[in-house]
N, C-alpha and C positions, 0 to 999 in steps of 0.2 A: 735482786737486780730490778731497780726501777725501771717501770716501762716509759719510752718516748714518749711525748706528747703529740699526740695523733697526726698533726698536720706539720709537724718539724721533722723532715725527713732526710733533707739536703741541706747543709750549710756553707757559705763561702768563706773561708779564712786566708785573710791578709793583711802582712804581706808574708812572703816566703823569708824564714828565718833561718839564719846558719851562726855556725861558731859556738861560743858559750854565753852561758849567762841566764837570766832568767825567762826572757821573751821564748828561747830553745826549750827551756825544760818546761814552761806553761803549755807552748804550743804540742810539745810530745804527748804530755798528760792530758791535755783537751782532746787530740784529736782519737787517743785511745779509749778516752771516757765516752765520749761519742759513738765511737763504732760498738763498743760493748752494749750501748742501748740501741744501738740500730739507724744511726744517724750516719750517713755520711758525708764526705768532705769534699769539697772542692779548692782549689786556689786559683780557677779560672773566673775571672769577673763577666767576661764574655757569654759564656755558660747563662740559660736562662731558666735551669730548673732546681735553684735553689731558692728556700723561702726566708732567709736572713744572711747578715752578714756581718761577722767578727771582723772587727780590725784590732790587731795588737798592736796600740800605739799609733804610728802614724801608717799610710802609705802613699806613693807617689802616684797612682792610679786614679789623679781626681776626675777624670773626664768619665770613666767607667763607672767609680762610683756616684757620681752624680748620676748618670744614665739608669742604674740602677735603682737610685732614690725614688727619680721620677716614675719609675715602673710601682712603685710603694712597696719595694724590698727593704725591711728594717735596717738600718745600720747603726751596730751596736759598738761602742768604741772602748777598748779597754786601755785606760791611763795610769801610766805611772808616773812618775816625778817628771820633775824636768830636769834637761842639764845645764849646770849652774857652774860646777868647778871650774871651767872654762873661764869663767869673769873673776874669780878669784885667785888663780895660780897657772903657770906658764905651762899650757900643754901642746902648742905649735900651732902655728896660723891655720893649717889643714883642718887638725882637732876643732878649732875654735868654730870654723865657717861651718863644718858638718854638724857640732852640736846646736848652732844658732838656726841653721835652717830647718832641723828636726824639730826645735821648739816650734817654729811659726807653721809647720806643717803638722804638728799636734792640735796646736791652737787652732788651725782653718778647719780642720774636720770637726772639733770638740764643738765650734760655734757657727759651723753653717751647714754640715751635711749629717752628724749624729741623731739617731731618733732615739737612741738611749744612751747613756755615760756611765759605764763599770769603773768605778776609782777602787784601787787596789787597798785603799784603806783612809779613817778619816783624814789621818794627817794629810794624803794626797787630796784628798777633797776640798780641804782648806787650803790646802796651797795654790790648788789652780783657782778656787775663787779670788784670792787674795790677787794674786797675778794677773788673772785676764777678766777679772770682774765673775760674778755667781750669774750663769746664765738661765734660761728659762726651759733647758732641755731637761728631761725625765732622768733621774739618776738613782744610783744605788752602790753600796761599798760591798765588796765581794773579794775576804782574803783570797792569797791563794792556798791552796791545798796538798796535801801529800796522803799517797797510799799508807796507809797505817796498819797493813800487812807487810810490806817489802821495809818500809821505815819502821823499826821495832825494838824494844831493850830485847829482847829474844836474840840471844845469839852468844858464844862462845867467848868471844872477845870482853877484856876488862881492862881499865885502867892501869899503866905499870904502878909498882909498888916503890920502886928504887927513885923515884923521880916525877914532879907534876908535868902534868901533859897538857898543854892549852893549844887548843884547835882554833885556826882560821881558816873558813871555807869562803871561796870568793869564787866568782868566776873568774874575774880579773882585777888586777891589783896594779891597771896602768893607766894612763890617760887623766892623772889627777888624783888616782885612788891610792897610790903607794903610802901617801899618808899616812894609812891603816896601820904600815907596817911600823912605822913610827910609834906609835903611840902603842901597838902591837910588842915590840921589843921592850918600849919602856914600863911595859905592865910585867914582862918576864922577868926583867932585872928588878923591877921593885919587887916582886912577890918573891923571888929569890933571898933578896935582902931580909925581906920579913920574915921569912919561914927558916932562913939556914939551911935549907935543903936545894937539890938542882931542880930547874925548870926549863923544860924543851919546848918550843913553839914550832909547832907543825903546822907550815903553811901549805893549802892547797888551793889553785889557782893560777892563772897566766902572771908571771912575772918577767922580767926583763932581766938578761945575764947581768947587766951594767946595776941594777937594784938589788940582786942575791949579792954579786961581790961588793958591793957596798954596804950590806947588813951582815954579812958572812965576816967583816972586819971589827964588827962591834963587841965581839964575845961573848954575845949570847948563843945559846945553842939551837939553831935552827935546821929545821928538817924541810926540804923544799921538794913538795911532793908532786907538783905541778898539776895540770888539770887532768881531773881522775875521771873516771866513766862514774856516771851515777848509782850504777848498782854496787861502787866500792865503797860509796858513802856511808852506809849504817853502819859497817864495821867499823871504819873510821870512827866514826863519831861512840860508837859502845868502847873505844879503846882510848879514849879521852876523859881526863876531870872536867873540862868545861869548855863552851864556844865562844870565844871573844868575837862577837858580832860588829867590827870596826867601821862599816861604812855609815857616813855621816849623813843625816837626813835621808835615812832609808825609806822606799815605799811600804815594800812589803816584802821582807827579804826571805826566797827560799831556802837559804841555809840554815835559818833560825828556825824555820818550821819545821824542818828535816831533823834538825838536831833536837829540839822538842820531843819529837816522835819517837827518835830512840832513846828517850830518857837522858837527855844529857843538857844539864842547865846551862843557860846563856847568861852571858855577861855584856852588858853593852854602855854606853852613854845614853842619856835621856834626851835624844833627836830621834826626829823623824817618828816612824811609826812604832818604834820599839817600847815606849811606854804603853801602848795600847795590846800589846802583841805578849808581852814577857811580864806577871804578877811575880809578885814576890816569891808567892808558891812554885814558880819554875826556874828562877834565877835572879839577877840583880840588876838592876836600870840603873844607873848612878848621876849625879847632875854634872853635866859637863863642866861647868868651871866658867864658862866665857859665853862668846857668840860663836856658836859654829856655824851661823851663817858668813862670818866674816873669817873662818879658821883660826879664830884665836887658840892659843895654847890650851889643851884639856886638863882637867886636872889628874892627873895620873896617882895620885897618892888615893882619890876617890876610887879609882880604879883596881887599884891594890887592894882596899877596903874590902871591897865588893865580892872581888876573887876570894879574901879569907871568910867573908861569910859564905862565901856558896862551899869553900872547900871544909866548913865545920857543920854544914847540915847537908852534906851530900847525899846521903841515901833518901832521905824525905824530899830531897829536890830533885831528884830522878824521877820520883813517882809524880812529883806535882809537876812536871816538864811533860811526862806522858798524858797525864790528865788534860793539861790544856790544849795538848796536841788532839786528844780524843773530842774535846769540847767544840773547839774554835776552828780548828783546820783540816777536817776529814774530805780526804779527797770527793767523795759522794756528795757531800753538803754542797762543795763549791761547784760540781757539774750541776744541780739540781736548779742553784743560783743563775747558773749562766744559760742553762735551758729555759729558764722563766723570762730573764732578759731577752733572746734570742724570740721567743714565742711571743712575748709581748701580752 
């Protein structure tokens, strides 16, 4: 076990997150990792016995952050991508206002309060530089990490032999992210036609009843798994043939990292951070075929071809997926990098 940096014994992590999704998963792993290294965590900015602050995305506690910064406390901001789907598809006025307000808050902390910025991928770093200019704040790229012991190919589960099982693993398929189901069902239908055998789509994540009803009428065999405890994910990954990562312009999806760690090859379009996360040795990243920022219809044929390539080389790609996780996405390496950023 790595020893903590001597002068870093207590960290303040804000905001308090809840629900499902990447931020919740990251915070849980981060807190547990710090605790294992003897570093305690508070979420009360009014305390004064911490040496650094990690802002996961944004926080509305701007006065308290400013006071801490004036005391010389390091403020490290972990930046995801920006909210953008509300500008391209109807998600409702309330969602639009919440998303745009969150963007402004993220940008204010990035440009006015952060001592150092941690971007989740090179894609995210470039996106912020294009949208809000390249600022002079020191920054680094730290990929999300996974516990390589808990998420592993070792286990009794195996993919079914009587059908192809495609896994979609998302925190939520709502608020504009329902589009992923459209491409996922098109993939399943196209693969079924190409192979002449049954294809099942297993969907884990928040999906509204109306959306489920719509796609149940599509004729595609869909298993709605709902929101699952993280502990069930490894078995789910080991029991599938491939993961389809449907999020367009994703920052650094945990589902991809978890799948790779379990030896599950990943299929995705070449948007967001996916090209830098998934080499050909671990899956297939195929051309989107249009402008993803405009939500142009994607090239489903390319996706089906990518799935066929994975299935034709499944054993080697399973080994390559695990190797990619071990090389790039280990949890301990992630913790080392964050502790370095917090310590400065």
